[in-house]
C-alpha positions as CSV (number, residue, x, y, z in Angstrom):
1,X,79.3,89.4,116.3
2,X,82.5,90.1,117.2
3,X,83.9,86.5,117.4
4,X,82.6,86.2,113.7
5,X,84.0,89.7,112.6
6,X,87.4,88.6,114.2
7,X,87.8,85.3,113.0
8,X,86.9,86.1,109.5
9,X,89.8,89.0,109.3
10,X,92.2,86.5,110.5
11,X,91.2,83.9,107.7
12,X,92.1,86.7,105.5
13,X,95.1,87.3,107.1
14,X,96.7,83.9,107.0
15,X,95.2,83.9,103.2
16,X,97.9,86.5,102.5
17,X,100.4,84.7,104.4
18,X,99.4,81.0,102.5
19,X,102.4,80.6,100.5
20,X,100.4,78.4,97.9
21,X,98.0,81.3,97.7
22,X,94.7,79.4,98.9
23,X,91.4,80.9,100.1
24,X,89.7,80.0,103.0
25,X,86.1,78.8,102.6
26,X,85.0,82.0,105.2
27,X,81.0,80.0,105.1
28,X,82.8,76.7,106.8
29,X,85.0,78.7,108.6
30,X,81.9,80.8,110.4
31,X,79.8,77.4,110.6
32,X,82.4,75.9,112.2
33,X,83.1,78.6,114.6
34,X,79.6,78.8,115.3
35,X,79.0,75.0,116.4
36,X,82.2,74.8,118.0
37,X,80.9,78.1,120.1
38,X,77.8,76.7,120.6
39,X,79.2,73.2,122.1
40,X,81.6,75.1,124.3
41,X,78.9,77.2,125.9
42,X,77.1,73.7,126.8
43,X,79.7,72.5,128.7
44,X,80.3,76.2,130.4
45,X,83.5,76.7,127.8
46,X,84.0,80.8,126.2
47,X,83.3,81.6,122.6
48,X,85.6,80.1,119.8
49,X,87.6,82.1,117.8
50,X,90.4,81.8,115.0
51,X,93.9,82.7,116.2
52,X,96.1,84.5,114.1
53,X,99.7,83.4,116.3
54,X,99.3,79.7,116.0
55,X,98.7,79.7,112.0
56,X,101.4,82.6,111.4
57,X,104.2,80.0,113.6
58,X,102.9,77.1,111.6
59,X,103.5,78.5,108.1
60,X,106.9,80.2,109.1
61,X,107.9,76.7,109.8
62,X,107.0,74.9,106.9
63,X,103.2,73.8,107.8
64,X,101.3,73.3,104.4
65,X,97.7,72.1,105.5
66,X,95.2,72.5,108.1
67,X,96.5,69.1,109.9
68,X,99.4,71.3,111.9
69,X,96.3,73.5,114.1
70,X,94.9,70.0,114.4
71,X,98.1,68.8,116.0
72,X,98.8,71.4,117.8
73,X,95.4,71.0,119.4
74,X,95.9,67.6,120.4
75,X,99.4,68.4,122.0
76,X,97.0,71.5,123.8
77,X,95.0,68.7,124.8
78,X,97.4,66.2,126.3
79,X,98.7,69.0,128.2
80,X,95.5,70.0,129.7
81,X,94.6,66.1,130.5
82,X,97.8,64.6,131.6
83,X,100.2,67.5,132.6
84,X,97.8,69.8,134.0
85,X,99.4,69.3,137.5
86,X,102.6,70.3,135.6
87,X,101.2,73.5,134.4
88,X,99.8,74.5,137.9
89,X,103.4,74.6,139.2
90,X,104.1,77.7,136.9
91,X,103.5,80.8,138.8
92,X,101.1,83.1,137.8
93,X,103.5,86.1,137.3
94,X,105.2,83.9,134.9
95,X,102.2,84.1,132.7
96,X,101.2,87.5,133.8
97,X,104.2,88.7,132.2
98,X,103.4,87.2,129.0
99,X,99.8,88.9,128.9
100,X,101.4,92.2,129.8
101,X,104.0,91.6,127.1
102,X,101.3,90.7,124.6
103,X,99.1,93.6,125.3
104,X,102.0,95.9,125.0
105,X,102.9,94.9,121.5
106,X,98.8,95.5,120.9
107,X,99.1,99.1,122.1
108,X,102.7,99.8,121.7
109,X,104.2,103.0,120.1
110,X,105.0,101.3,117.3
111,X,101.3,100.3,116.7
112,X,100.7,104.0,116.2
113,X,103.9,105.1,114.0
114,X,102.5,102.1,112.0
115,X,98.8,103.4,111.6
116,X,100.5,107.4,111.5
117,X,102.7,106.2,108.5
118,X,99.3,105.4,106.4
119,X,98.6,108.5,106.7
120,X,97.6,111.2,109.9
121,X,93.7,110.9,109.4
122,X,94.1,106.8,109.6
123,X,95.9,108.0,112.7
124,X,92.6,110.3,114.0
125,X,90.2,107.5,112.9
126,X,92.1,104.9,114.8
127,X,92.3,107.3,117.9
128,X,88.8,108.0,118.1
129,X,87.7,104.3,117.2
130,X,89.8,103.3,120.5
131,X,88.9,106.0,123.0
132,X,85.2,105.6,122.0
133,X,85.5,102.0,122.7
134,X,87.1,102.5,126.0
135,X,84.3,104.9,127.5
136,X,81.4,103.1,125.8
137,X,81.6,99.6,123.9
138,X,82.7,98.0,121.5
139,X,79.4,98.3,119.2
140,X,79.5,102.4,119.6
141,X,83.1,102.7,119.2
142,X,82.4,100.9,115.8
143,X,79.8,103.2,114.7
144,X,81.5,106.2,115.7
145,X,84.6,105.3,114.0
146,X,82.7,104.2,110.8
147,X,80.9,108.1,111.1
148,X,83.9,109.8,112.0
149,X,85.4,108.4,108.5
150,X,82.5,109.2,106.3
151,X,82.3,112.8,107.6
152,X,86.1,113.2,107.3
153,X,85.4,111.9,103.4
154,X,82.3,114.3,102.9
155,X,84.6,116.9,104.0
156,X,87.5,116.1,102.0
157,X,85.5,115.5,98.7
158,X,83.9,118.6,99.3
159,X,80.5,117.4,98.5
160,X,77.0,117.7,100.2
161,X,75.6,114.7,101.7
162,X,73.2,114.0,98.9
163,X,75.8,114.3,96.7
164,X,78.5,112.1,98.5
165,X,76.2,109.4,98.7
166,X,75.4,109.5,95.3
167,X,78.7,109.4,93.9
168,X,78.9,106.5,96.3
169,X,76.2,104.3,95.1
170,X,75.3,105.5,91.9
171,X,78.5,106.6,90.4
172,X,78.8,105.0,86.6
173,X,81.1,102.8,87.4
174,X,81.5,100.1,84.8
175,X,83.6,97.3,83.2
176,X,83.8,96.9,79.1
177,X,85.9,94.3,77.3
178,X,88.1,95.8,74.7
179,X,89.1,92.7,73.0
180,X,89.1,89.0,73.6
181,X,90.8,89.0,76.8
182,X,91.5,92.5,77.9
183,X,88.9,94.5,79.9
184,X,88.4,98.2,80.8
185,X,87.7,99.0,84.5
186,X,86.4,102.4,84.7
187,X,85.9,103.9,88.5
188,X,84.1,107.0,89.2
189,X,83.0,109.0,91.9
190,X,83.7,108.3,95.9
191,X,85.2,105.0,95.9
192,X,85.8,104.0,99.7
193,X,84.5,101.1,101.7
194,X,80.7,101.7,101.0
195,X,81.4,101.2,97.7
196,X,83.2,97.4,98.2
197,X,80.1,95.2,97.5
198,X,79.4,97.6,93.6
199,X,82.9,97.1,92.6
200,X,82.6,93.3,93.9
201,X,80.0,92.7,91.5
202,X,82.0,94.5,88.8
203,X,84.9,92.3,89.1
204,X,83.3,89.4,89.2
205,X,82.0,89.9,85.8
206,X,85.9,89.5,84.6
207,X,87.3,86.1,84.3
208,X,90.1,84.8,85.7
209,X,93.8,85.1,83.7
210,X,92.1,88.1,81.8
211,X,94.2,91.3,81.4
212,X,92.7,94.2,83.1
213,X,93.1,98.2,82.8
214,X,92.0,99.8,86.0
215,X,91.3,103.6,85.5
216,X,90.5,105.7,88.7
217,X,90.9,109.2,86.6
218,X,87.0,109.8,87.2
219,X,87.4,109.4,90.8
220,X,86.8,112.5,93.7
221,X,88.2,110.2,96.6
222,X,89.9,106.7,97.1
223,X,90.0,105.5,100.3
224,X,92.6,102.9,101.7
225,X,90.2,100.1,102.1
226,X,89.2,100.4,98.2
227,X,92.9,100.8,97.6
228,X,93.6,97.2,99.5
229,X,90.8,95.6,97.6
230,X,92.0,96.6,93.7
231,X,95.7,95.6,95.2
232,X,94.4,92.2,96.0
233,X,92.6,91.7,93.0
234,X,95.6,92.7,91.1
235,X,97.5,89.9,93.0
236,X,94.7,87.1,92.7
237,X,94.6,88.2,88.8
238,X,98.2,87.9,88.3
239,X,98.3,84.9,89.9
240,X,96.1,83.0,87.3
241,X,98.0,84.3,84.4
242,X,96.5,87.8,83.6
243,X,98.0,91.4,84.2
244,X,96.0,94.3,86.1
245,X,97.1,97.9,85.8
246,X,96.2,100.3,87.7
247,X,96.2,104.1,86.4
248,X,94.8,107.9,86.6
249,X,96.0,108.3,90.2
250,X,98.4,110.9,88.5
251,X,96.2,114.1,89.9
252,X,95.6,112.8,93.3
253,X,97.7,113.7,96.2
254,X,97.6,111.9,100.2
255,X,99.4,113.0,103.2
256,X,101.3,110.0,103.0
257,X,104.2,108.2,100.9
258,X,101.7,105.1,101.7
259,X,100.7,103.7,98.2
260,X,97.5,102.8,99.4
261,X,96.7,105.8,101.3
262,X,93.5,107.9,101.2
263,X,94.0,110.2,97.6
264,X,92.1,113.0,96.9
265,X,92.0,114.3,93.3
266,X,93.3,117.6,92.5
267,X,94.3,119.6,89.4
268,X,96.9,117.4,87.3
269,X,100.1,118.0,88.2
270,X,103.7,117.1,87.6
271,X,105.4,114.6,90.4
272,X,108.3,115.7,92.1
273,X,111.0,113.6,92.3
274,X,112.9,112.9,95.8
275,X,117.0,113.5,96.1
276,X,117.6,109.7,95.8
277,X,115.3,109.4,93.1
278,X,116.9,112.3,91.1
279,X,120.1,110.4,91.6
280,X,118.7,107.3,90.0
281,X,117.2,109.3,87.6
282,X,120.6,110.6,86.2
283,X,122.2,107.1,87.0
284,X,119.7,105.7,84.5
285,X,120.4,108.3,81.7
286,X,124.4,108.2,82.2
287,X,124.1,104.8,81.5
288,X,121.2,104.6,79.0
289,X,119.3,102.4,81.9
290,X,115.4,102.4,82.2
291,X,114.1,103.9,85.0
292,X,110.5,104.3,86.4
293,X,109.4,105.8,89.8
294,X,105.9,104.6,89.5
295,X,104.6,101.7,91.6
296,X,104.7,98.8,90.3
297,X,102.2,96.2,91.8
298,X,102.9,93.2,89.8
299,X,105.3,91.3,92.1
300,X,104.0,87.5,91.3
301,X,107.4,87.2,89.7
302,X,109.5,87.6,93.3
303,X,107.3,85.3,94.9
304,X,109.0,82.3,93.1
305,X,111.6,82.8,95.7
306,X,111.5,81.6,99.2
307,X,112.2,84.2,100.6
308,X,109.0,85.9,99.4
309,X,106.7,82.8,99.5
310,X,105.6,83.6,103.3
311,X,106.1,87.4,103.3
312,X,103.2,89.1,101.2
313,X,104.8,91.9,99.0
314,X,102.8,95.1,99.1
315,X,104.7,97.0,95.9
316,X,107.5,97.8,94.3
317,X,108.8,101.0,92.6
318,X,111.9,103.0,92.0
319,X,112.9,100.5,89.4
320,X,116.2,100.4,87.6
321,X,115.9,97.9,84.6
322,X,119.4,97.3,82.4
323,X,121.0,94.5,80.5
324,X,124.8,93.5,80.4
325,X,124.7,93.2,76.4
326,X,127.8,91.4,76.0
327,X,126.6,88.5,78.3
328,X,122.9,88.9,77.0
329,X,121.9,88.9,80.9
330,X,119.0,91.1,82.1
331,X,118.6,92.9,85.7
332,X,116.4,94.9,87.8
333,X,116.9,96.8,90.9
334,X,113.8,97.7,92.9
335,X,112.6,99.1,96.5
336,X,110.4,95.9,97.6
337,X,108.1,96.9,100.4
338,X,107.1,93.3,102.0
339,X,105.4,92.2,105.4
340,X,106.5,89.9,107.9
341,X,103.9,88.4,110.5
342,X,100.4,89.1,110.4
343,X,97.7,91.0,112.1
344,X,98.8,92.7,115.3
345,X,102.4,91.5,115.2
346,X,102.6,92.3,111.3
347,X,105.8,94.8,110.3
348,X,106.4,96.7,107.0
349,X,109.9,96.4,105.5
350,X,111.5,98.0,102.5
351,X,114.7,97.0,100.8
352,X,116.5,97.3,97.8
353,X,116.6,94.3,95.7
354,X,118.4,93.2,92.5
355,X,116.8,90.5,90.2
356,X,119.3,88.5,87.8
357,X,117.5,86.7,85.3
358,X,120.2,84.3,83.7
359,X,119.9,82.0,81.0
360,X,120.8,78.8,82.6
361,X,119.4,76.7,84.7
362,X,120.6,76.7,88.6
363,X,120.0,75.0,91.7
364,X,117.6,76.4,94.3
365,X,119.5,77.5,97.2
366,X,119.8,80.3,99.7
367,X,123.3,82.3,100.9
368,X,123.7,84.9,103.7
369,X,125.9,86.1,106.2
370,X,126.7,83.2,108.8
371,X,126.1,84.6,111.9
372,X,124.7,87.8,111.5
373,X,121.2,87.9,109.8
374,X,120.0,85.0,111.8
375,X,120.8,87.0,115.4
376,X,120.1,90.5,114.3
377,X,116.9,90.0,112.0
378,X,116.3,86.0,112.7
379,X,112.8,86.4,110.6
380,X,114.6,86.6,107.7
381,X,116.8,83.4,107.3
382,X,115.0,82.5,103.8
383,X,115.1,78.5,103.8
384,X,114.1,77.8,107.1
385,X,113.7,74.0,107.7
386,X,116.1,73.4,104.8
387,X,119.4,71.7,105.0
388,X,122.4,73.6,105.9
389,X,125.3,72.8,103.6
390,X,128.9,73.4,105.0
391,X,131.8,73.7,102.7
392,X,134.6,71.7,104.9
393,X,137.2,71.8,101.8
394,X,136.6,75.7,101.9
395,X,136.9,76.8,106.1
396,X,136.9,80.8,105.2
397,X,133.6,80.5,102.7
398,X,132.1,78.1,105.5
399,X,132.8,80.6,108.5
400,X,131.6,83.8,106.2
401,X,128.9,82.1,104.5
402,X,125.4,80.2,105.4
403,X,124.5,77.6,102.3
404,X,120.9,76.3,102.7
405,X,118.8,74.0,100.2
406,X,117.7,70.4,99.6
407,X,119.7,69.3,96.3
408,X,123.1,69.2,98.3
409,X,124.6,67.3,95.2
410,X,123.9,70.0,92.9
411,X,124.5,73.1,95.0
412,X,127.9,71.4,95.8
413,X,128.5,71.0,91.9
414,X,127.3,74.8,91.3
415,X,129.6,76.2,94.0
416,X,133.1,75.9,92.4
417,X,136.4,77.3,92.8
418,X,136.1,80.1,91.0
419,X,132.6,81.0,92.4
420,X,133.7,80.1,95.8
421,X,136.9,82.6,95.6
422,X,134.6,85.3,94.2
423,X,132.2,85.1,97.3
424,X,135.2,84.9,99.5
425,X,136.8,88.2,98.3
426,X,133.8,90.1,97.4
427,X,131.2,92.2,100.1
428,X,128.7,89.6,101.5
429,X,125.0,89.8,100.4
430,X,122.0,87.6,100.7
431,X,121.8,85.6,97.5
432,X,119.0,83.6,96.3
433,X,118.0,81.2,93.5
434,X,114.5,80.3,92.6
435,X,116.2,77.7,89.8
436,X,116.3,80.4,86.6
437,X,117.2,83.6,88.5
438,X,118.9,85.5,91.6
439,X,118.0,88.0,94.0
440,X,120.7,90.0,95.9
441,X,120.3,92.4,98.4
442,X,122.5,93.9,101.2
443,X,120.5,94.8,104.5
444,X,116.7,95.3,105.0
445,X,117.0,99.0,103.9
446,X,116.8,101.0,100.8
447,X,120.3,101.2,99.2
448,X,121.9,104.7,99.0
449,X,123.1,105.5,95.1
450,X,126.8,104.0,95.8
451,X,125.2,101.1,97.1
452,X,123.2,100.7,93.7
453,X,126.5,101.1,91.8
454,X,128.2,98.6,93.7
455,X,125.0,96.0,93.6
456,X,125.3,96.4,89.7
457,X,129.1,96.2,89.4
458,X,128.7,92.8,91.5
459,X,126.3,91.3,89.6
460,X,128.1,91.7,86.6
461,X,131.4,90.3,87.9
462,X,129.3,87.3,89.1
463,X,127.3,86.7,85.7
464,X,130.9,86.6,84.0
465,X,131.0,83.6,86.0
466,X,127.9,81.7,85.6
467,X,127.0,82.4,82.3
């Protein structure tokens, strides 16, 4: 049971990393694991289980099919059959260091910090489940953790046991069609992990590519697992051409700024702005920009950039939109939250990204600061595996920037004298083209207001050269 649960969880995690957004056939996955485990047991082997690290490394190095895992398995078999004498010469302490390091990563302070960032109650659930598991066994730990979550939800919702379960299993949630391609999904009562079967049956009635409005105003409590399900549905629907709008959370509060955190319904209240949000709002008012502080889950266009193809985007927020009227160029600046890695090795990052929509075709490329990003934050390299292009005629430019892409001729033609001179004399940004638009950002952090203004000015000057 344990290997099955973990294998399914890993399969779902790899699905999120897949740049082609394919879905694993979980029935085939379990069947394969079961047959393999039976075969391994018959020859005295250990149970077979999926491994997240192998798939993650393959994806980050350009793998596109399951053949990459087969090749790794064959190489491992060669090492065992032919090179085992060599492997035996490796000191056991070297392997022990790897195990200690891996174990520390699984239970490092960073893990606890990440759990706490999703809400203090999540850290309580995490710690309680871990302690119960250590002092008893995994099954009791899981049951104890689930019981604690249910009791906490019941207390937070301020309901009796009977009312609580009635609002889960008989909440009155339903889905209705408004017109030919618009559906209204109204969720009521307690929306936690026990209600996933119900919501799954409701969304299965909605065809791919349809527009959906999800109204959560009738909920008393919305759990983090439930929000994960809704956001995954939003992304899946968006990939098929539909739009999903999650509304009704204005009167809900949570103990964490994490947008999928546990939410409890209170009386309607005015949303407060942070000092940074107030400055951005003032900037928008002064320059006739459009500013929206709310979370926008529709991030499918950003996935057209290679940087975000293998780094799942959680959300974007604090969207500042405008248009360079004299150039007829639209732009958007937003705070983007994305993940790098998967499962226990996953890390969450926030950065401010500018997207510049140009009305012309461009070559697909990435440009970044030479020798800095790859040393400090090597996993952010956008075009790993693509050809690096050296501009010998412009030594200063080549020293400053690393330009990557596949179509070298078009890229060299695109980087003319004026454009190279502009980049040499301006602040260095990470810049990437998807063929019709550019994304620009400085560092993996949220931009200050003055940095946002500088980014807008930089983009306007760049747009003048490109139009």
